[in-house]
Residue frames as qw, qx, qy, qz and C-alpha x, y, z in Angstrom:
[[0.700, 0.490, 0.098, -0.511, -50.72, 45.41, 2.15],
 [0.587, -0.117, 0.742, 0.302, -50.18, 42.44, -0.14],
 [0.181, 0.252, 0.715, 0.626, -52.42, 43.31, -3.07],
 [0.325, 0.465, 0.341, -0.750, -55.24, 45.56, -4.21],
 [0.236, 0.251, 0.800, 0.491, -57.70, 45.23, -7.08],
 [0.307, 0.347, 0.102, -0.880, -60.33, 47.23, -8.90],
 [0.600, 0.292, -0.285, -0.689, -63.43, 46.20, -10.80],
 [0.151, 0.092, -0.984, -0.037, -63.47, 42.50, -9.86],
 [0.161, -0.497, -0.852, -0.043, -67.12, 41.39, -10.02],
 [0.114, -0.800, -0.311, -0.500, -67.98, 45.10, -9.64],
 [0.584, -0.807, -0.057, 0.066, -65.97, 45.62, -6.45],
 [0.348, 0.713, -0.469, 0.388, -62.60, 47.01, -5.39],
 [0.848, -0.520, -0.101, -0.016, -60.53, 45.56, -2.58],
 [0.117, 0.747, -0.590, 0.283, -57.31, 45.40, -0.59],
 [0.935, -0.168, -0.311, 0.034, -55.60, 42.30, 0.83],
 [0.168, -0.791, 0.489, -0.327, -53.42, 42.37, 3.95],
 [0.659, 0.110, -0.717, 0.198, -51.16, 39.74, 5.56],
 [0.585, -0.663, 0.118, -0.453, -51.86, 38.84, 9.21],
 [0.188, -0.851, 0.134, 0.472, -49.02, 39.21, 10.12],
 [0.118, -0.408, 0.693, 0.582, -47.54, 37.76, 6.91],
 [0.507, 0.203, -0.502, -0.670, -48.91, 36.06, 3.80],
 [0.128, -0.015, -0.989, 0.076, -49.72, 32.81, 5.65],
 [0.034, 0.639, 0.735, -0.224, -53.07, 34.26, 6.84],
 [0.139, 0.144, 0.279, 0.939, -54.74, 37.09, 4.99],
 [0.146, 0.627, 0.560, -0.521, -57.55, 39.62, 5.39],
 [0.189, 0.285, 0.527, 0.778, -59.39, 41.17, 2.44],
 [0.165, 0.552, 0.403, -0.711, -61.55, 44.28, 2.62],
 [0.247, 0.357, 0.710, 0.555, -63.97, 44.58, -0.32],
 [0.127, 0.466, 0.221, -0.847, -65.67, 47.82, -1.33],
 [0.489, 0.622, 0.610, 0.045, -68.60, 48.22, -3.68],
 [0.298, 0.000, 0.310, 0.903, -67.98, 50.47, -6.68],
 [0.139, -0.619, -0.578, -0.513, -71.65, 51.44, -6.74],
 [0.220, -0.487, 0.231, -0.813, -73.18, 54.15, -4.55],
 [0.015, -0.001, 0.888, -0.459, -74.18, 52.82, -1.15],
 [0.628, -0.228, -0.310, -0.676, -77.68, 51.35, -1.22],
 [0.435, -0.399, 0.665, -0.458, -78.45, 49.69, 2.07],
 [0.890, 0.071, 0.306, -0.332, -80.43, 46.76, 0.68],
 [0.897, 0.432, -0.036, 0.089, -77.93, 45.81, -2.04],
 [0.046, 0.874, -0.464, 0.135, -74.66, 47.06, -0.62],
 [0.901, 0.052, -0.364, 0.230, -71.75, 44.64, -0.37],
 [0.216, -0.790, 0.432, -0.377, -69.87, 44.99, 2.89],
 [0.980, -0.102, -0.169, 0.004, -67.62, 42.00, 3.60],
 [0.280, -0.743, 0.606, -0.044, -64.57, 40.90, 5.51],
 [0.918, 0.277, -0.273, -0.078, -62.59, 38.06, 3.92],
 [0.507, -0.637, 0.581, 0.006, -60.17, 35.79, 5.78],
 [0.739, 0.454, -0.489, -0.091, -57.81, 33.79, 3.55],
 [0.763, -0.501, 0.386, -0.135, -56.76, 30.71, 5.47],
 [0.156, -0.566, 0.768, 0.256, -53.75, 28.41, 4.92],
 [0.154, 0.068, -0.937, -0.305, -55.81, 25.38, 3.82],
 [0.573, -0.321, -0.523, -0.543, -59.14, 23.54, 3.82],
 [0.572, -0.296, -0.692, 0.326, -58.47, 22.09, 7.29],
 [0.141, -0.121, -0.323, 0.928, -58.28, 25.60, 8.77],
 [0.395, -0.135, -0.276, -0.865, -61.55, 26.51, 7.06],
 [0.635, -0.278, -0.694, -0.197, -63.18, 23.31, 8.34],
 [0.403, -0.230, -0.626, 0.627, -62.10, 24.10, 11.92],
 [0.087, 0.071, 0.135, -0.984, -63.63, 27.57, 11.71],
 [0.528, -0.155, -0.438, -0.711, -66.88, 26.41, 10.10],
 [0.578, -0.268, -0.763, 0.108, -67.18, 23.66, 12.76],
 [0.215, -0.204, -0.494, 0.818, -66.84, 26.31, 15.48],
 [0.305, -0.016, -0.134, -0.943, -69.51, 28.42, 13.79],
 [0.607, -0.210, -0.652, -0.404, -71.85, 25.41, 13.56],
 [0.477, -0.244, -0.728, 0.426, -71.21, 24.55, 17.23],
 [0.028, -0.201, -0.313, 0.928, -72.24, 28.11, 18.10],
 [0.342, 0.595, 0.685, -0.245, -75.46, 27.68, 16.09],
 [0.196, 0.707, -0.176, -0.656, -74.38, 29.95, 13.22],
 [0.744, 0.335, 0.556, 0.157, -75.18, 28.79, 9.70],
 [0.314, -0.084, 0.432, 0.841, -73.63, 29.98, 6.41],
 [0.367, 0.671, 0.280, -0.580, -75.58, 32.54, 4.43],
 [0.711, 0.636, 0.248, 0.169, -75.97, 33.07, 0.69],
 [0.507, -0.549, 0.243, 0.619, -72.78, 34.39, -0.80],
 [0.253, 0.749, -0.300, -0.534, -71.28, 36.43, -3.59],
 [0.915, 0.385, -0.023, -0.114, -70.92, 34.41, -6.83],
 [0.365, 0.696, -0.589, 0.189, -67.12, 34.74, -6.69],
 [0.308, -0.433, 0.757, -0.380, -66.95, 32.95, -3.33],
 [0.873, 0.127, 0.320, -0.346, -69.47, 30.31, -4.43],
 [0.812, 0.551, -0.192, -0.001, -67.15, 29.55, -7.37],
 [0.422, 0.620, -0.541, 0.381, -63.93, 29.65, -5.34],
 [0.647, -0.108, -0.702, 0.277, -64.55, 27.68, -2.14],
 [0.043, -0.287, 0.399, -0.870, -65.46, 30.44, 0.29],
 [0.325, -0.538, -0.776, 0.053, -67.99, 30.01, 3.08],
 [0.016, -0.417, 0.013, -0.909, -69.92, 33.13, 4.03],
 [0.294, -0.541, -0.710, 0.341, -71.56, 34.10, 7.31],
 [0.033, -0.752, -0.188, -0.631, -73.37, 37.27, 8.31],
 [0.301, -0.011, -0.580, 0.757, -72.26, 39.19, 11.38],
 [0.049, -0.615, -0.679, 0.397, -74.80, 40.86, 13.73],
 [0.065, 0.611, 0.000, -0.789, -74.47, 44.15, 11.82],
 [0.718, 0.604, 0.246, -0.245, -75.31, 42.51, 8.49],
 [0.184, 0.747, -0.583, -0.261, -71.77, 42.41, 7.11],
 [0.968, 0.174, -0.171, -0.061, -70.57, 39.30, 5.35],
 [0.352, -0.675, 0.647, 0.034, -67.61, 37.40, 6.80],
 [0.880, 0.382, -0.238, -0.153, -66.00, 34.97, 4.36],
 [0.590, -0.523, 0.604, 0.117, -63.60, 32.14, 5.23],
 [0.707, 0.605, -0.308, -0.201, -61.54, 31.04, 2.22],
 [0.916, -0.293, 0.251, 0.111, -59.46, 27.80, 2.22],
 [0.759, 0.289, 0.122, 0.571, -56.55, 29.24, 0.25],
 [0.318, -0.675, -0.009, 0.666, -54.15, 32.15, 0.52],
 [0.456, 0.870, 0.099, -0.159, -54.39, 34.83, -2.15],
 [0.222, 0.844, -0.472, -0.124, -51.55, 34.71, -4.64],
 [0.387, -0.372, 0.843, 0.024, -50.50, 31.13, -3.87],
 [0.416, 0.130, -0.778, -0.452, -50.87, 28.26, -6.29],
 [0.674, -0.161, 0.361, -0.624, -54.05, 26.42, -5.22],
 [0.802, 0.221, -0.492, -0.254, -53.21, 23.07, -6.85]]
């Protein structure tokens, strides 16, 4: 585990390195009781850079998968969100959590 947070945009989460901090996975949990229609259930992949994100989004497009609407945090911070077959959000982020993004 690299980091955890509470109360960010109304959610709690934990960030893991895969296998180290160069690629990261974030699990986000809603702080509200589970309501199926409004529940946030997402998997976040922090990638090393924009090129890695572009490669993944190109693969998704080639497979006929289009981005979906996304959480305001990801809209403001460069994430691209897709929905998996079970309705969970999968977010690809072009920066690694905790690193300077300049």
